C-alpha positions as CSV (number, residue, x, y, z in Angstrom):
1,M,195.6,249.5,165.6
2,P,194.9,246.1,167.1
3,S,193.2,243.5,165.0
4,P,189.5,243.0,165.7
5,I,188.4,239.9,167.6
6,V,187.1,237.4,165.1
7,G,185.9,234.7,167.4
8,L,186.1,233.1,170.8
9,H,188.0,230.1,172.0
10,H,185.6,229.5,174.9
11,V,183.2,231.0,177.4
12,T,183.5,230.3,181.2
13,A,180.8,230.4,183.8
14,I,180.3,229.2,187.4
15,A,178.7,225.9,188.4
16,S,177.3,226.0,191.9
17,N,176.3,222.3,191.6
18,P,179.1,220.5,189.7
19,Q,177.3,217.2,189.3
20,R,174.1,218.8,188.0
21,N,176.3,220.8,185.6
22,L,178.0,217.7,184.3
23,D,174.8,215.8,184.0
24,F,173.0,218.7,182.1
25,Y,175.7,219.4,179.5
26,T,176.5,215.7,178.8
27,Q,173.1,214.0,179.2
28,V,170.7,216.7,178.2
29,M,172.7,218.9,175.8
30,G,174.8,216.0,174.4
31,L,178.1,217.8,174.7
32,R,181.3,215.9,175.1
33,F,183.0,216.3,178.5
34,V,186.4,217.3,177.0
35,K,188.4,217.5,180.2
36,R,188.5,218.4,183.9
37,T,191.5,220.4,185.2
38,V,192.2,222.3,188.3
39,N,191.2,225.9,188.3
40,F,194.7,227.5,188.1
41,D,193.4,230.7,189.8
42,D,191.8,228.6,192.6
43,P,193.7,225.2,192.8
44,G,191.2,223.9,195.3
45,S,188.4,223.7,192.7
46,Y,187.9,222.2,189.3
47,H,187.5,223.6,185.8
48,F,185.2,221.6,183.5
49,Y,185.4,221.8,179.7
50,F,182.5,220.8,177.4
51,G,182.5,221.0,173.6
52,D,182.0,219.3,170.3
53,D,183.3,215.7,169.6
54,S,186.8,217.0,168.9
55,G,187.0,219.8,171.4
56,S,187.4,222.4,168.6
57,P,188.1,226.0,169.6
58,G,185.0,228.1,169.5
59,T,182.8,225.2,170.6
60,I,184.1,225.1,174.2
61,L,181.9,226.0,177.2
62,T,183.8,225.8,180.5
63,F,182.7,226.1,184.2
64,F,184.5,226.7,187.4
65,A,183.1,224.2,189.9
66,W,182.3,226.2,193.0
67,P,179.8,224.2,195.1
68,G,177.2,226.5,196.8
69,A,178.2,229.7,194.8
70,A,175.6,232.4,194.9
71,R,173.5,232.8,191.8
72,G,174.8,235.8,189.6
73,H,172.7,238.8,188.6
74,A,172.4,240.2,185.0
75,G,174.4,243.4,184.8
76,V,177.1,245.3,183.0
77,G,179.8,242.9,181.9
78,E,177.8,239.8,182.9
79,V,176.8,237.0,180.6
80,F,173.3,235.9,181.7
81,R,172.3,233.7,178.9
82,T,174.0,231.3,176.5
83,S,172.4,229.7,173.5
84,F,173.1,227.2,170.8
85,N,172.3,227.6,167.1
86,I,170.4,224.5,166.0
87,P,168.9,223.6,162.6
88,L,165.1,224.3,162.4
89,S,164.6,220.7,161.5
90,S,165.9,219.6,165.0
91,I,163.4,221.6,167.1
92,E,161.1,218.7,167.7
93,F,164.1,216.5,168.8
94,W,165.1,219.2,171.4
95,N,161.5,219.7,172.5
96,S,161.2,216.0,173.1
97,N,164.6,215.8,174.8
98,Y,163.7,218.6,177.2
99,R,160.3,217.1,178.1
100,R,161.9,213.7,178.6
101,T,164.6,215.1,181.0
102,G,162.2,217.6,182.8
103,Y,164.1,220.8,181.7
104,Q,162.4,223.9,180.3
105,R,163.8,225.9,177.5
106,S,163.1,229.3,176.0
107,D,160.9,229.7,172.9
108,P,163.3,229.6,169.9
109,A,160.8,231.7,167.8
110,R,160.8,234.4,170.4
111,D,164.5,234.4,170.9
112,S,165.7,233.9,167.3
113,K,166.2,237.7,166.8
114,R,168.0,238.1,170.1
115,T,170.5,235.2,170.1
116,C,173.3,234.1,167.8
């Protein structure tokens, strides 16, 4: 019997606006831009990697930069929301950061039972 999956190295999504994607994850979310490579399945586009300060496995969120890509739809096999686990003591910092940058966020109290 195969061993169970005990974690993820990274999650990949699509960025239809690569510059906005880069700005959001570095300037708003404070992630490190780990690297930019070519998308090996589509060498005409880039693959962006964001993560913690050292690029540790399990902290990596990546995006295929496909300008103008159509927005996805929630469905079977689709990831439609990602979330970050934050200390309760940092909620005011994040609220302030989102207000400052003009982004909206979901209510952590409402989502705390649905996210991990």
